[in-house]
N, C-alpha and C positions, 0 to 999 in steps of 0.2 A: 589350815589353808595352805595351798601350794602356789607357786608362781604359775599363772595361767599362760602356757606357751601355745603359740599358734604357728603352723607352717606357713611360710611366706616366700615369695620370690618377687623381686623388683625388676621389671623389664626383662633383660636377658641374663640377669644375675642368677647365681645359684640358689636353689631351694635351701632355706634355713629356718631356724625356729627363733621366735621373738616373743618377748613378754615385757610389759611395762606396768609397774606398780608404784604408786606414790612418788612419781617423778623419776624413778630408776628404770632404765631400759637395759635389758639383757638380750643380746642376740648371739646365737650359736650357729656358726657357719661350718660347713664341712672343710676338711683339710684340702687345699688346692693341690693338684698334681705337681710334684717336684718341689713343693715348699716344705720347710721344716715345721714341725709342730711347735706351737707357742706354749711350751711346757713351763716357761718361767713365770707364768701367771697362774695363780690358784684362786678359785672362787670358793666361797664358803656359804652354806645354806643352813638355816635353822629348819629342822624337819620334825614331824610329829613323833616318829619312832625310828631311830637309826637302825636298830636290829631288824625290823620288819622290812625296811627299804632296801637293805643290802642284797637280798636274794633276787629281787626284781632287776636291780642294776647289773648284777653278774649275768643274769639270764639275757639281758639286752646287749651283752658284749663288753661290759665293764669288768674291772678287776679290783679286788680288795688290796689296798696298799698297806693300810693299818686297820686291823679288825676292830669292830666296836669294843670300846672300853670305857671305864669310868675316867673322866677328866674333871678338872676343877669346874664346878658349877653344873655338871650334867654328864652326858654320855656322848662320845664322839667317835668318828671313824674317818678314814681317808680312802677314797676310791679313785680309779682312773678310767678314762674312756678309752676306746680302741686306739686313739691317736696318741695316748700318753698324757693327756691333760688330767691333772689331779684336782679333785673336788673334796673339800672338807665338809663333813656333815656333823651337825650338833643338835642334840635334844636337851634343853635345859632341865635341871632336876625338878623344877616346879611345873613342867609341862610346856608344850608349844602353844602359845597364844599370841597371835599377831593381829587379832581382831581390831585393836585400837589403831594399828598402823594401816589397816586396810579399810578404814571407815569410808574412804572415798572409793568410788567404783574403779576396779582395776582397769587399766588402759591396755588394750591389745594394740601393739604398734601397727599402724596401717589402718586402724579404724577411723571413720570420720569423726 
């Protein structure tokens, strides 16, 4: 299961992506002109297969910072988006199973 992101825009604000799952809200906004990237914050996501995901991220404009490798408890990698934000990806050795965490209906921010 992945975070279900939806494109949104509030009033005259910029188009961005938002997802809400189990009380956690994640919103990804474009870099505003003239503003520095917020590269001091790093998000991490548990994913189904790090190695499979990397190619699509690079194709979409991302870059590999740390190639997929064995790490304690599974397999991990670090990628960055075109603005330089780094994202850590991790696949547990036992597999990716978040079904128990997603037992409630995922909330897409902005839905009634």
